[in-house]
Backbone atoms as SQL, in Angstrom:
CREATE TABLE atoms (id INTEGER PRIMARY KEY, chain TEXT, resi INTEGER, resn TEXT, atom TEXT, x REAL, y REAL, z REAL);
INSERT INTO atoms VALUES
  (1, 'A', 1, 'MET', 'N', -30.448, 9.817, -45.699),
  (2, 'A', 1, 'MET', 'CA', -30.553, 9.616, -44.290),
  (3, 'A', 1, 'MET', 'C', -30.946, 8.173, -43.964),
  (4, 'A', 2, 'VAL', 'N', -31.871, 7.615, -44.760),
  (5, 'A', 2, 'VAL', 'CA', -32.276, 6.228, -44.567),
  (6, 'A', 2, 'VAL', 'C', -31.102, 5.313, -44.863),
  (7, 'A', 3, 'GLU', 'N', -30.340, 5.647, -45.890),
  (8, 'A', 3, 'GLU', 'CA', -29.181, 4.826, -46.239),
  (9, 'A', 3, 'GLU', 'C', -28.170, 4.807, -45.096),
  (10, 'A', 4, 'ASP', 'N', -27.941, 5.935, -44.446),
  (11, 'A', 4, 'ASP', 'CA', -27.005, 5.998, -43.315),
  (12, 'A', 4, 'ASP', 'C', -27.496, 5.174, -42.136),
  (13, 'A', 5, 'SER', 'N', -28.787, 5.288, -41.826),
  (14, 'A', 5, 'SER', 'CA', -29.294, 4.544, -40.672),
  (15, 'A', 5, 'SER', 'C', -29.301, 3.050, -40.945),
  (16, 'A', 6, 'LEU', 'N', -29.636, 2.627, -42.179),
  (17, 'A', 6, 'LEU', 'CA', -29.592, 1.198, -42.494),
  (18, 'A', 6, 'LEU', 'C', -28.147, 0.700, -42.548),
  (19, 'A', 7, 'GLY', 'N', -27.259, 1.551, -43.020),
  (20, 'A', 7, 'GLY', 'CA', -25.837, 1.183, -43.056),
  (21, 'A', 7, 'GLY', 'C', -25.276, 0.987, -41.655),
  (22, 'A', 8, 'ARG', 'N', -25.673, 1.828, -40.738),
  (23, 'A', 8, 'ARG', 'CA', -25.235, 1.663, -39.347),
  (24, 'A', 8, 'ARG', 'C', -25.866, 0.415, -38.729),
  (25, 'A', 9, 'LEU', 'N', -27.144, 0.187, -39.051),
  (26, 'A', 9, 'LEU', 'CA', -27.853, -0.950, -38.474),
  (27, 'A', 9, 'LEU', 'C', -27.241, -2.273, -38.923),
  (28, 'A', 10, 'TYR', 'N', -26.938, -2.387, -40.203),
  (29, 'A', 10, 'TYR', 'CA', -26.414, -3.652, -40.737),
  (30, 'A', 10, 'TYR', 'C', -24.902, -3.666, -40.872),
  (31, 'A', 11, 'GLY', 'N', -24.244, -2.585, -40.506),
  (32, 'A', 11, 'GLY', 'CA', -22.789, -2.562, -40.531),
  (33, 'A', 11, 'GLY', 'C', -22.191, -2.431, -41.912),
  (34, 'A', 12, 'THR', 'N', -22.946, -1.904, -42.887),
  (35, 'A', 12, 'THR', 'CA', -22.394, -1.756, -44.230),
  (36, 'A', 12, 'THR', 'C', -21.857, -0.356, -44.483),
  (37, 'A', 13, 'LYS', 'N', -22.164, 0.579, -43.641),
  (38, 'A', 13, 'LYS', 'CA', -21.667, 1.943, -43.816),
  (39, 'A', 13, 'LYS', 'C', -20.259, 2.003, -43.269),
  (40, 'A', 14, 'GLU', 'N', -19.368, 2.531, -44.064),
  (41, 'A', 14, 'GLU', 'CA', -17.983, 2.662, -43.637),
  (42, 'A', 14, 'GLU', 'C', -17.723, 4.094, -43.197),
  (43, 'A', 15, 'PHE', 'N', -17.111, 4.209, -42.051),
  (44, 'A', 15, 'PHE', 'CA', -16.752, 5.522, -41.532),
  (45, 'A', 15, 'PHE', 'C', -15.256, 5.723, -41.749),
  (46, 'A', 16, 'PRO', 'N', -14.848, 6.941, -42.026),
  (47, 'A', 16, 'PRO', 'CA', -13.415, 7.174, -42.216),
  (48, 'A', 16, 'PRO', 'C', -12.661, 6.947, -40.905),
  (49, 'A', 17, 'GLN', 'N', -11.538, 6.266, -40.996),
  (50, 'A', 17, 'GLN', 'CA', -10.727, 5.962, -39.819),
  (51, 'A', 17, 'GLN', 'C', -9.836, 7.155, -39.502),
  (52, 'A', 18, 'THR', 'N', -9.955, 7.648, -38.299),
  (53, 'A', 18, 'THR', 'CA', -9.094, 8.741, -37.872),
  (54, 'A', 18, 'THR', 'C', -8.177, 8.219, -36.775),
  (55, 'A', 19, 'PRO', 'N', -6.928, 8.583, -36.833),
  (56, 'A', 19, 'PRO', 'CA', -6.013, 8.119, -35.783),
  (57, 'A', 19, 'PRO', 'C', -6.348, 8.808, -34.459),
  (58, 'A', 20, 'PRO', 'N', -6.141, 8.118, -33.353),
  (59, 'A', 20, 'PRO', 'CA', -6.430, 8.737, -32.055),
  (60, 'A', 20, 'PRO', 'C', -5.492, 9.912, -31.800),
  (61, 'A', 21, 'VAL', 'N', -6.049, 10.938, -31.222),
  (62, 'A', 21, 'VAL', 'CA', -5.277, 12.141, -30.952),
  (63, 'A', 21, 'VAL', 'C', -4.575, 11.982, -29.615),
  (64, 'A', 22, 'ILE', 'N', -3.260, 12.117, -29.639),
  (65, 'A', 22, 'ILE', 'CA', -2.467, 12.022, -28.418),
  (66, 'A', 22, 'ILE', 'C', -1.761, 13.355, -28.247),
  (67, 'A', 23, 'SER', 'N', -2.050, 13.981, -27.144),
  (68, 'A', 23, 'SER', 'CA', -1.392, 15.260, -26.903),
  (69, 'A', 23, 'SER', 'C', 0.032, 15.009, -26.438),
  (70, 'A', 24, 'PRO', 'N', 0.933, 15.933, -26.684),
  (71, 'A', 24, 'PRO', 'CA', 2.329, 15.735, -26.269),
  (72, 'A', 24, 'PRO', 'C', 2.483, 15.604, -24.756),
  (73, 'A', 25, 'LEU', 'N', 1.617, 16.242, -23.980),
  (74, 'A', 25, 'LEU', 'CA', 1.717, 16.133, -22.523),
  (75, 'A', 25, 'LEU', 'C', 1.382, 14.725, -22.053),
  (76, 'A', 26, 'ASN', 'N', 0.353, 14.119, -22.634),
  (77, 'A', 26, 'ASN', 'CA', -0.023, 12.755, -22.240),
  (78, 'A', 26, 'ASN', 'C', 1.011, 11.736, -22.707),
  (79, 'A', 27, 'ALA', 'N', 1.627, 11.976, -23.855),
  (80, 'A', 27, 'ALA', 'CA', 2.632, 11.041, -24.354),
  (81, 'A', 27, 'ALA', 'C', 3.836, 11.002, -23.428),
  (82, 'A', 28, 'GLU', 'N', 4.276, 12.156, -22.937),
  (83, 'A', 28, 'GLU', 'CA', 5.404, 12.180, -22.020),
  (84, 'A', 28, 'GLU', 'C', 5.025, 11.592, -20.663),
  (85, 'A', 29, 'LYS', 'N', 3.807, 11.836, -20.236),
  (86, 'A', 29, 'LYS', 'CA', 3.357, 11.329, -18.941),
  (87, 'A', 29, 'LYS', 'C', 3.287, 9.809, -18.935),
  (88, 'A', 30, 'ASN', 'N', 2.828, 9.207, -20.016),
  (89, 'A', 30, 'ASN', 'CA', 2.717, 7.750, -20.084),
  (90, 'A', 30, 'ASN', 'C', 4.078, 7.077, -20.072),
  (91, 'A', 31, 'THR', 'N', 5.086, 7.698, -20.650),
  (92, 'A', 31, 'THR', 'CA', 6.400, 7.078, -20.675),
  (93, 'A', 31, 'THR', 'C', 7.102, 7.192, -19.328),
  (94, 'A', 32, 'GLU', 'N', 6.737, 8.206, -18.518),
  (95, 'A', 32, 'GLU', 'CA', 7.400, 8.401, -17.242),
  (96, 'A', 32, 'GLU', 'C', 6.762, 7.597, -16.117),
  (97, 'A', 33, 'GLU', 'N', 5.566, 7.081, -16.310),
  (98, 'A', 33, 'GLU', 'CA', 4.896, 6.336, -15.251),
  (99, 'A', 33, 'GLU', 'C', 5.651, 5.051, -14.944),
  (100, 'A', 34, 'LYS', 'N', 5.776, 4.779, -13.667),
  (101, 'A', 34, 'LYS', 'CA', 6.497, 3.590, -13.230),
  (102, 'A', 34, 'LYS', 'C', 5.515, 2.691, -12.494),
  (103, 'A', 35, 'SER', 'N', 5.493, 1.450, -12.847),
  (104, 'A', 35, 'SER', 'CA', 4.576, 0.537, -12.166),
  (105, 'A', 35, 'SER', 'C', 5.174, 0.134, -10.819),
  (106, 'A', 36, 'THR', 'N', 4.311, -0.059, -9.873),
  (107, 'A', 36, 'THR', 'CA', 4.729, -0.443, -8.533),
  (108, 'A', 36, 'THR', 'C', 4.863, -1.951, -8.472),
  (109, 'A', 37, 'SER', 'N', 5.988, -2.400, -7.966),
  (110, 'A', 37, 'SER', 'CA', 6.192, -3.838, -7.857),
  (111, 'A', 37, 'SER', 'C', 5.905, -4.298, -6.429),
  (112, 'A', 38, 'PHE', 'N', 5.650, -5.570, -6.282),
  (113, 'A', 38, 'PHE', 'CA', 5.368, -6.123, -4.968),
  (114, 'A', 38, 'PHE', 'C', 6.595, -6.050, -4.076),
  (115, 'A', 39, 'THR', 'N', 7.783, -6.188, -4.648),
  (116, 'A', 39, 'THR', 'CA', 8.991, -6.123, -3.828),
  (117, 'A', 39, 'THR', 'C', 9.181, -4.721, -3.241),
  (118, 'A', 40, 'GLU', 'N', 8.762, -3.695, -3.972),
  (119, 'A', 40, 'GLU', 'CA', 8.839, -2.336, -3.437),
  (120, 'A', 40, 'GLU', 'C', 7.958, -2.201, -2.198),
  (121, 'A', 41, 'ILE', 'N', 6.759, -2.755, -2.251),
  (122, 'A', 41, 'ILE', 'CA', 5.853, -2.711, -1.105),
  (123, 'A', 41, 'ILE', 'C', 6.418, -3.542, 0.043),
  (124, 'A', 42, 'PHE', 'N', 6.986, -4.696, -0.267),
  (125, 'A', 42, 'PHE', 'CA', 7.575, -5.542, 0.761),
  (126, 'A', 42, 'PHE', 'C', 8.691, -4.812, 1.495),
  (127, 'A', 43, 'TRP', 'N', 9.582, -4.155, 0.736),
  (128, 'A', 43, 'TRP', 'CA', 10.684, -3.437, 1.373),
  (129, 'A', 43, 'TRP', 'C', 10.202, -2.211, 2.136),
  (130, 'A', 44, 'LEU', 'N', 9.099, -1.613, 1.698),
  (131, 'A', 44, 'LEU', 'CA', 8.503, -0.513, 2.456),
  (132, 'A', 44, 'LEU', 'C', 8.027, -1.010, 3.817),
  (133, 'A', 45, 'ILE', 'N', 7.383, -2.154, 3.857),
  (134, 'A', 45, 'ILE', 'CA', 6.892, -2.723, 5.112),
  (135, 'A', 45, 'ILE', 'C', 8.061, -3.145, 5.999),
  (136, 'A', 46, 'VAL', 'N', 9.094, -3.724, 5.402),
  (137, 'A', 46, 'VAL', 'CA', 10.285, -4.098, 6.173),
  (138, 'A', 46, 'VAL', 'C', 10.952, -2.845, 6.747),
  (139, 'A', 47, 'ALA', 'N', 11.004, -1.764, 5.969),
  (140, 'A', 47, 'ALA', 'CA', 11.607, -0.521, 6.453),
  (141, 'A', 47, 'ALA', 'C', 10.791, 0.080, 7.594),
  (142, 'A', 48, 'MET', 'N', 9.464, 0.004, 7.500),
  (143, 'A', 48, 'MET', 'CA', 8.626, 0.518, 8.595),
  (144, 'A', 48, 'MET', 'C', 8.850, -0.283, 9.870),
  (145, 'A', 49, 'THR', 'N', 8.888, -1.600, 9.751),
  (146, 'A', 49, 'THR', 'CA', 9.112, -2.450, 10.911),
  (147, 'A', 49, 'THR', 'C', 10.523, -2.249, 11.458),
  (148, 'A', 50, 'GLY', 'N', 11.485, -2.100, 10.565),
  (149, 'A', 50, 'GLY', 'CA', 12.859, -1.828, 10.992),
  (150, 'A', 50, 'GLY', 'C', 12.993, -0.492, 11.699),
  (151, 'A', 51, 'ALA', 'N', 12.270, 0.522, 11.229),
  (152, 'A', 51, 'ALA', 'CA', 12.303, 1.824, 11.895),
  (153, 'A', 51, 'ALA', 'C', 11.741, 1.718, 13.309),
  (154, 'A', 52, 'VAL', 'N', 10.673, 0.954, 13.467),
  (155, 'A', 52, 'VAL', 'CA', 10.095, 0.744, 14.804),
  (156, 'A', 52, 'VAL', 'C', 11.091, -0.006, 15.685),
  (157, 'A', 53, 'GLY', 'N', 11.736, -1.029, 15.147),
  (158, 'A', 53, 'GLY', 'CA', 12.711, -1.800, 15.915),
  (159, 'A', 53, 'GLY', 'C', 13.925, -0.973, 16.310),
  (160, 'A', 54, 'LEU', 'N', 14.435, -0.175, 15.387),
  (161, 'A', 54, 'LEU', 'CA', 15.597, 0.670, 15.700),
  (162, 'A', 54, 'LEU', 'C', 15.240, 1.741, 16.726),
  (163, 'A', 55, 'TYR', 'N', 14.057, 2.317, 16.615),
  (164, 'A', 55, 'TYR', 'CA', 13.625, 3.307, 17.594),
  (165, 'A', 55, 'TYR', 'C', 13.497, 2.678, 18.979),
  (166, 'A', 56, 'SER', 'N', 12.897, 1.505, 19.041),
  (167, 'A', 56, 'SER', 'CA', 12.740, 0.832, 20.327),
  (168, 'A', 56, 'SER', 'C', 14.086, 0.465, 20.927),
  (169, 'A', 57, 'PHE', 'N', 15.002, -0.002, 20.088),
  (170, 'A', 57, 'PHE', 'CA', 16.281, -0.490, 20.591),
  (171, 'A', 57, 'PHE', 'C', 17.209, 0.649, 20.993),
  (172, 'A', 58, 'PHE', 'N', 17.325, 1.678, 20.138),
  (173, 'A', 58, 'PHE', 'CA', 18.294, 2.727, 20.417),
  (174, 'A', 58, 'PHE', 'C', 17.739, 3.865, 21.266),
  (175, 'A', 59, 'VAL', 'N', 16.496, 4.231, 21.093),
  (176, 'A', 59, 'VAL', 'CA', 15.947, 5.363, 21.841),
  (177, 'A', 59, 'VAL', 'C', 15.336, 4.903, 23.154),
  (178, 'A', 60, 'LYS', 'N', 14.491, 3.901, 23.114),
  (179, 'A', 60, 'LYS', 'CA', 13.807, 3.431, 24.323),
  (180, 'A', 60, 'LYS', 'C', 14.599, 2.361, 25.080),
  (181, 'A', 61, 'ARG', 'N', 15.659, 1.854, 24.487),
  (182, 'A', 61, 'ARG', 'CA', 16.510, 0.815, 25.083),
  (183, 'A', 61, 'ARG', 'C', 15.737, -0.445, 25.453),
  (184, 'A', 62, 'LYS', 'N', 14.802, -0.817, 24.577),
  (185, 'A', 62, 'LYS', 'CA', 14.024, -2.039, 24.775),
  (186, 'A', 62, 'LYS', 'C', 14.002, -2.811, 23.465),
  (187, 'A', 63, 'SER', 'N', 13.808, -4.104, 23.563),
  (188, 'A', 63, 'SER', 'CA', 13.708, -4.920, 22.351),
  (189, 'A', 63, 'SER', 'C', 12.250, -5.005, 21.918),
  (190, 'A', 64, 'LEU', 'N', 12.046, -5.454, 20.677),
  (191, 'A', 64, 'LEU', 'CA', 10.684, -5.638, 20.193),
  (192, 'A', 64, 'LEU', 'C', 10.038, -6.784, 20.956),
  (193, 'A', 65, 'ASN', 'N', 8.828, -6.575, 21.358),
  (194, 'A', 65, 'ASN', 'CA', 8.097, -7.582, 22.108),
  (195, 'A', 65, 'ASN', 'C', 6.919, -8.029, 21.255),
  (196, 'A', 66, 'VAL', 'N', 6.916, -9.291, 20.848),
  (197, 'A', 66, 'VAL', 'CA', 5.795, -9.788, 20.058),
  (198, 'A', 66, 'VAL', 'C', 4.697, -10.345, 20.944),
  (199, 'A', 67, 'GLY', 'N', 4.938, -10.407, 22.256),
  (200, 'A', 67, 'GLY', 'CA', 3.902, -10.808, 23.205),
  (201, 'A', 67, 'GLY', 'C', 3.520, -12.265, 23.070),
  (202, 'A', 68, 'GLY', 'N', 2.426, -12.607, 23.719),
  (203, 'A', 68, 'GLY', 'CA', 1.900, -13.964, 23.633),
  (204, 'A', 68, 'GLY', 'C', 2.817, -14.998, 24.220),
  (205, 'A', 69, 'ASP', 'N', 3.086, -14.885, 25.514),
  (206, 'A', 69, 'ASP', 'CA', 4.001, -15.828, 26.154),
  (207, 'A', 69, 'ASP', 'C', 3.481, -17.257, 26.125),
  (208, 'A', 70, 'ASN', 'N', 2.183, -17.426, 26.065),
  (209, 'A', 70, 'ASN', 'CA', 1.588, -18.773, 26.067),
  (210, 'A', 70, 'ASN', 'C', 1.235, -19.263, 24.674),
  (211, 'A', 71, 'ILE', 'N', 1.610, -18.504, 23.651),
  (212, 'A', 71, 'ILE', 'CA', 1.291, -18.869, 22.265),
  (213, 'A', 71, 'ILE', 'C', 2.520, -19.516, 21.639),
  (214, 'A', 72, 'PRO', 'N', 2.364, -20.613, 20.909),
  (215, 'A', 72, 'PRO', 'CA', 3.506, -21.259, 20.263),
  (216, 'A', 72, 'PRO', 'C', 4.159, -20.348, 19.208),
  (217, 'A', 73, 'ALA', 'N', 5.429, -20.568, 18.962),
  (218, 'A', 73, 'ALA', 'CA', 6.195, -19.736, 18.025),
  (219, 'A', 73, 'ALA', 'C', 5.642, -19.847, 16.604),
  (220, 'A', 74, 'GLY', 'N', 5.166, -21.009, 16.219),
  (221, 'A', 74, 'GLY', 'CA', 4.608, -21.187, 14.880),
  (222, 'A', 74, 'GLY', 'C', 3.380, -20.316, 14.654),
  (223, 'A', 75, 'THR', 'N', 2.570, -20.194, 15.685),
  (224, 'A', 75, 'THR', 'CA', 1.377, -19.344, 15.592),
  (225, 'A', 75, 'THR', 'C', 1.779, -17.882, 15.485),
  (226, 'A', 76, 'LYS', 'N', 2.796, -17.469, 16.236),
  (227, 'A', 76, 'LYS', 'CA', 3.284, -16.089, 16.146),
  (228, 'A', 76, 'LYS', 'C', 3.807, -15.779, 14.751),
  (229, 'A', 77, 'ILE', 'N', 4.553, -16.708, 14.179),
  (230, 'A', 77, 'ILE', 'CA', 5.089, -16.497, 12.824),
  (231, 'A', 77, 'ILE', 'C', 3.951, -16.403, 11.818),
  (232, 'A', 78, 'PHE', 'N', 2.960, -17.257, 11.953),
  (233, 'A', 78, 'PHE', 'CA', 1.803, -17.206, 11.058),
  (234, 'A', 78, 'PHE', 'C', 1.084, -15.863, 11.170),
  (235, 'A', 79, 'LEU', 'N', 0.890, -15.371, 12.388),
  (236, 'A', 79, 'LEU', 'CA', 0.219, -14.088, 12.577),
  (237, 'A', 79, 'LEU', 'C', 1.053, -12.931, 12.031),
  (238, 'A', 80, 'MET', 'N', 2.379, -13.028, 12.117),
  (239, 'A', 80, 'MET', 'CA', 3.240, -11.995, 11.528),
  (240, 'A', 80, 'MET', 'C', 3.120, -11.998, 10.006),
  (241, 'A', 81, 'ILE', 'N', 3.033, -13.175, 9.407),
  (242, 'A', 81, 'ILE', 'CA', 2.854, -13.262, 7.956),
  (243, 'A', 81, 'ILE', 'C', 1.511, -12.670, 7.556),
  (244, 'A', 82, 'VAL', 'N', 0.472, -12.936, 8.353),
  (245, 'A', 82, 'VAL', 'CA', -0.848, -12.347, 8.083),
  (246, 'A', 82, 'VAL', 'C', -0.779, -10.826, 8.190),
  (247, 'A', 83, 'LEU', 'N', -0.062, -10.309, 9.193),
  (248, 'A', 83, 'LEU', 'CA', 0.095, -8.861, 9.347),
  (249, 'A', 83, 'LEU', 'C', 0.807, -8.255, 8.145),
  (250, 'A', 84, 'LEU', 'N', 1.876, -8.890, 7.693),
  (251, 'A', 84, 'LEU', 'CA', 2.595, -8.394, 6.507),
  (252, 'A', 84, 'LEU', 'C', 1.708, -8.428, 5.267),
  (253, 'A', 85, 'ALA', 'N', 0.915, -9.485, 5.125),
  (254, 'A', 85, 'ALA', 'CA', 0.017, -9.585, 3.970),
  (255, 'A', 85, 'ALA', 'C', -1.057, -8.501, 4.019),
  (256, 'A', 86, 'MET', 'N', -1.576, -8.218, 5.219),
  (257, 'A', 86, 'MET', 'CA', -2.588, -7.170, 5.337),
  (258, 'A', 86, 'MET', 'C', -2.008, -5.800, 5.016),
  (259, 'A', 87, 'LEU', 'N', -0.796, -5.519, 5.463),
  (260, 'A', 87, 'LEU', 'CA', -0.170, -4.240, 5.149),
  (261, 'A', 87, 'LEU', 'C', 0.104, -4.121, 3.649),
  (262, 'A', 88, 'ALA', 'N', 0.533, -5.211, 3.025),
  (263, 'A', 88, 'ALA', 'CA', 0.742, -5.184, 1.571),
  (264, 'A', 88, 'ALA', 'C', -0.581, -4.992, 0.839),
  (265, 'A', 89, 'TYR', 'N', -1.645, -5.594, 1.345),
  (266, 'A', 89, 'TYR', 'CA', -2.971, -5.457, 0.742),
  (267, 'A', 89, 'TYR', 'C', -3.471, -4.018, 0.837),
  (268, 'A', 90, 'ILE', 'N', -3.084, -3.322, 1.900),
  (269, 'A', 90, 'ILE', 'CA', -3.480, -1.918, 2.049),
  (270, 'A', 90, 'ILE', 'C', -2.642, -1.018, 1.155),
  (271, 'A', 91, 'PHE', 'N', -1.326, -1.192, 1.180),
  (272, 'A', 91, 'PHE', 'CA', -0.442, -0.235, 0.519),
  (273, 'A', 91, 'PHE', 'C', -0.315, -0.446, -0.991),
  (274, 'A', 92, 'TYR', 'N', -0.396, -1.673, -1.475),
  (275, 'A', 92, 'TYR', 'CA', -0.159, -1.911, -2.900),
  (276, 'A', 92, 'TYR', 'C', -1.132, -1.150, -3.801),
  (277, 'A', 93, 'PRO', 'N', -2.452, -1.244, -3.607),
  (278, 'A', 93, 'PRO', 'CA', -3.328, -0.498, -4.514),
  (279, 'A', 93, 'PRO', 'C', -3.213, 1.011, -4.354),
  (280, 'A', 94, 'LEU', 'N', -2.956, 1.471, -3.123),
  (281, 'A', 94, 'LEU', 'CA', -2.820, 2.915, -2.923),
  (282, 'A', 94, 'LEU', 'C', -1.614, 3.472, -3.661),
  (283, 'A', 95, 'ILE', 'N', -0.481, 2.802, -3.543),
  (284, 'A', 95, 'ILE', 'CA', 0.732, 3.281, -4.194),
  (285, 'A', 95, 'ILE', 'C', 0.644, 3.061, -5.698),
  (286, 'A', 96, 'GLU', 'N', -0.016, 1.999, -6.125),
  (287, 'A', 96, 'GLU', 'CA', -0.198, 1.741, -7.559),
  (288, 'A', 96, 'GLU', 'C', -1.031, 2.845, -8.208),
  (289, 'A', 97, 'MET', 'N', -2.095, 3.284, -7.539),
  (290, 'A', 97, 'MET', 'CA', -2.983, 4.289, -8.138),
  (291, 'A', 97, 'MET', 'C', -2.470, 5.708, -7.951),
  (292, 'A', 98, 'PHE', 'N', -2.001, 6.042, -6.745),
  (293, 'A', 98, 'PHE', 'CA', -1.693, 7.433, -6.438),
  (294, 'A', 98, 'PHE', 'C', -0.210, 7.734, -6.318),
  (295, 'A', 99, 'GLY', 'N', 0.630, 6.730, -6.195),
  (296, 'A', 99, 'GLY', 'CA', 2.046, 6.984, -5.951),
  (297, 'A', 99, 'GLY', 'C', 2.261, 7.355, -4.497),
  (298, 'A', 100, 'TYR', 'N', 3.394, 7.978, -4.228),
  (299, 'A', 100, 'TYR', 'CA', 3.698, 8.379, -2.856),
  (300, 'A', 100, 'TYR', 'C', 3.251, 9.825, -2.654),
  (301, 'A', 101, 'ASN', 'N', 1.942, 10.031, -2.544),
  (302, 'A', 101, 'ASN', 'CA', 1.431, 11.370, -2.294),
  (303, 'A', 101, 'ASN', 'C', 1.329, 11.608, -0.793),
  (304, 'A', 102, 'TRP', 'N', 0.793, 12.754, -0.411),
  (305, 'A', 102, 'TRP', 'CA', 0.745, 13.123, 1.009),
  (306, 'A', 102, 'TRP', 'C', -0.121, 12.164, 1.808),
  (307, 'A', 103, 'PHE', 'N', -1.215, 11.656, 1.238),
  (308, 'A', 103, 'PHE', 'CA', -2.074, 10.733, 1.968),
  (309, 'A', 103, 'PHE', 'C', -1.348, 9.432, 2.286),
  (310, 'A', 104, 'VAL', 'N', -0.589, 8.923, 1.337),
  (311, 'A', 104, 'VAL', 'CA', 0.142, 7.669, 1.553),
  (312, 'A', 104, 'VAL', 'C', 1.199, 7.870, 2.635),
  (313, 'A', 105, 'TRP', 'N', 1.875, 9.022, 2.641),
  (314, 'A', 105, 'TRP', 'CA', 2.890, 9.271, 3.667),
  (315, 'A', 105, 'TRP', 'C', 2.260, 9.408, 5.048),
  (316, 'A', 106, 'ILE', 'N', 1.090, 10.045, 5.138),
  (317, 'A', 106, 'ILE', 'CA', 0.394, 10.127, 6.424),
  (318, 'A', 106, 'ILE', 'C', -0.007, 8.732, 6.886),
  (319, 'A', 107, 'LEU', 'N', -0.470, 7.888, 5.955),
  (320, 'A', 107, 'LEU', 'CA', -0.836, 6.519, 6.295),
  (321, 'A', 107, 'LEU', 'C', 0.380, 5.719, 6.750),
  (322, 'A', 108, 'ILE', 'N', 1.525, 5.934, 6.123),
  (323, 'A', 108, 'ILE', 'CA', 2.750, 5.239, 6.520),
  (324, 'A', 108, 'ILE', 'C', 3.136, 5.628, 7.943),
  (325, 'A', 109, 'VAL', 'N', 3.054, 6.917, 8.270),
  (326, 'A', 109, 'VAL', 'CA', 3.383, 7.369, 9.623),
  (327, 'A', 109, 'VAL', 'C', 2.417, 6.760, 10.636),
  (328, 'A', 110, 'CYS', 'N', 1.138, 6.730, 10.309),
  (329, 'A', 110, 'CYS', 'CA', 0.151, 6.130, 11.223),
  (330, 'A', 110, 'CYS', 'C', 0.418, 4.642, 11.427),
  (331, 'A', 111, 'VAL', 'N', 0.785, 3.933, 10.391),
  (332, 'A', 111, 'VAL', 'CA', 1.087, 2.501, 10.523),
  (333, 'A', 111, 'VAL', 'C', 2.340, 2.294, 11.365),
  (334, 'A', 112, 'VAL', 'N', 3.341, 3.163, 11.219),
  (335, 'A', 112, 'VAL', 'CA', 4.547, 3.051, 12.040),
  (336, 'A', 112, 'VAL', 'C', 4.200, 3.258, 13.511),
  (337, 'A', 113, 'VAL', 'N', 3.348, 4.243, 13.819),
  (338, 'A', 113, 'VAL', 'CA', 2.941, 4.465, 15.205),
  (339, 'A', 113, 'VAL', 'C', 2.170, 3.258, 15.738),
  (340, 'A', 114, 'LEU', 'N', 1.275, 2.694, 14.915),
  (341, 'A', 114, 'LEU', 'CA', 0.535, 1.501, 15.353),
  (342, 'A', 114, 'LEU', 'C', 1.461, 0.305, 15.551),
  (343, 'A', 115, 'LEU', 'N', 2.458, 0.149, 14.679),
  (344, 'A', 115, 'LEU', 'CA', 3.415, -0.949, 14.860),
  (345, 'A', 115, 'LEU', 'C', 4.222, -0.759, 16.136),
  (346, 'A', 116, 'TYR', 'N', 4.580, 0.487, 16.428),
  (347, 'A', 116, 'TYR', 'CA', 5.303, 0.733, 17.683),
  (348, 'A', 116, 'TYR', 'C', 4.440, 0.359, 18.881),
  (349, 'A', 117, 'ARG', 'N', 3.179, 0.757, 18.847),
  (350, 'A', 117, 'ARG', 'CA', 2.279, 0.421, 19.955),
  (351, 'A', 117, 'ARG', 'C', 2.051, -1.094, 20.033),
  (352, 'A', 118, 'LEU', 'N', 2.031, -1.748, 18.882),
  (353, 'A', 118, 'LEU', 'CA', 1.810, -3.192, 18.859),
  (354, 'A', 118, 'LEU', 'C', 3.000, -3.947, 19.440),
  (355, 'A', 119, 'PHE', 'N', 4.226, -3.506, 19.095),
  (356, 'A', 119, 'PHE', 'CA', 5.426, -4.228, 19.517),
  (357, 'A', 119, 'PHE', 'C', 6.037, -3.688, 20.802),
  (358, 'A', 120, 'SER', 'N', 5.408, -2.705, 21.420),
  (359, 'A', 120, 'SER', 'CA', 5.926, -2.156, 22.658),
  (360, 'A', 120, 'SER', 'C', 5.517, -3.048, 23.822),
  (361, 'A', 121, 'GLU', 'N', 6.434, -3.232, 24.768),
  (362, 'A', 121, 'GLU', 'CA', 6.169, -4.132, 25.887),
  (363, 'A', 121, 'GLU', 'C', 5.214, -3.518, 26.902),
  (364, 'A', 122, 'ASP', 'N', 5.354, -2.222, 27.155),
  (365, 'A', 122, 'ASP', 'CA', 4.564, -1.599, 28.205),
  (366, 'A', 122, 'ASP', 'C', 3.278, -0.960, 27.704),
  (367, 'A', 123, 'LYS', 'N', 3.011, -0.990, 26.398),
  (368, 'A', 123, 'LYS', 'CA', 1.803, -0.379, 25.855),
  (369, 'A', 123, 'LYS', 'C', 1.062, -1.401, 25.005),
  (370, 'A', 124, 'THR', 'N', -0.199, -1.156, 24.811),
  (371, 'A', 124, 'THR', 'CA', -0.963, -1.909, 23.833),
  (372, 'A', 124, 'THR', 'C', -1.672, -0.910, 22.943),
  (373, 'A', 125, 'ILE', 'N', -2.288, -1.376, 21.899),
  (374, 'A', 125, 'ILE', 'CA', -2.978, -0.482, 20.978),
  (375, 'A', 125, 'ILE', 'C', -4.187, 0.125, 21.662),
  (376, 'A', 126, 'LEU', 'N', -4.881, -0.643, 22.465),
  (377, 'A', 126, 'LEU', 'CA', -6.124, -0.170, 23.061),
  (378, 'A', 126, 'LEU', 'C', -5.920, 0.512, 24.409),
  (379, 'A', 127, 'LYS', 'N', -4.871, 0.185, 25.127),
  (380, 'A', 127, 'LYS', 'CA', -4.678, 0.735, 26.465),
  (381, 'A', 127, 'LYS', 'C', -3.667, 1.880, 26.404),
  (382, 'A', 128, 'SER', 'N', -4.016, 3.010, 27.018),
  (383, 'A', 128, 'SER', 'CA', -3.127, 4.161, 26.997),
  (384, 'A', 128, 'SER', 'C', -2.127, 4.076, 28.162),
  (385, 'A', 129, 'ASP', 'N', -1.281, 5.094, 28.270),
  (386, 'A', 129, 'ASP', 'CA', -0.298, 5.140, 29.353),
  (387, 'A', 129, 'ASP', 'C', -0.925, 5.516, 30.671),
  (388, 'A', 130, 'LYS', 'N', -2.095, 6.079, 30.663),
  (389, 'A', 130, 'LYS', 'CA', -2.731, 6.576, 31.875),
  (390, 'A', 130, 'LYS', 'C', -3.330, 5.411, 32.672),
  (391, 'A', 131, 'ASP', 'N', -3.222, 5.518, 33.968),
  (392, 'A', 131, 'ASP', 'CA', -3.907, 4.558, 34.843),
  (393, 'A', 131, 'ASP', 'C', -5.309, 5.069, 35.082),
  (394, 'A', 132, 'GLU', 'N', -6.284, 4.273, 34.771),
  (395, 'A', 132, 'GLU', 'CA', -7.677, 4.715, 34.915),
  (396, 'A', 132, 'GLU', 'C', -8.321, 4.050, 36.104);
């Protein structure tokens, strides 16, 4: 017993090497996993924005309104890039860890509704349709 404890302490005791046990279910699961790429997230955000634009144009018969009549175009473009970066920052880790599960789809629908409210001319995110 003393020999074992001193061997562990000084690193002279050799332990038999056993290969790691891999179950067949985990081996198949690891090969099927697909990593999420940034371009996939980018196209997801473009598709969400496109869905909002198509809905506004064909159903509501209005164009997308980015607002800010007194704001320069360069500032609007910068803010749009920031918005795209924030959406990618939200969706990339979620899809990387969980894939497209029910929570991610609910979040996608909520973001589409918020984008519609953001780009709608007669509505804002904070103000409802009701006159108060």
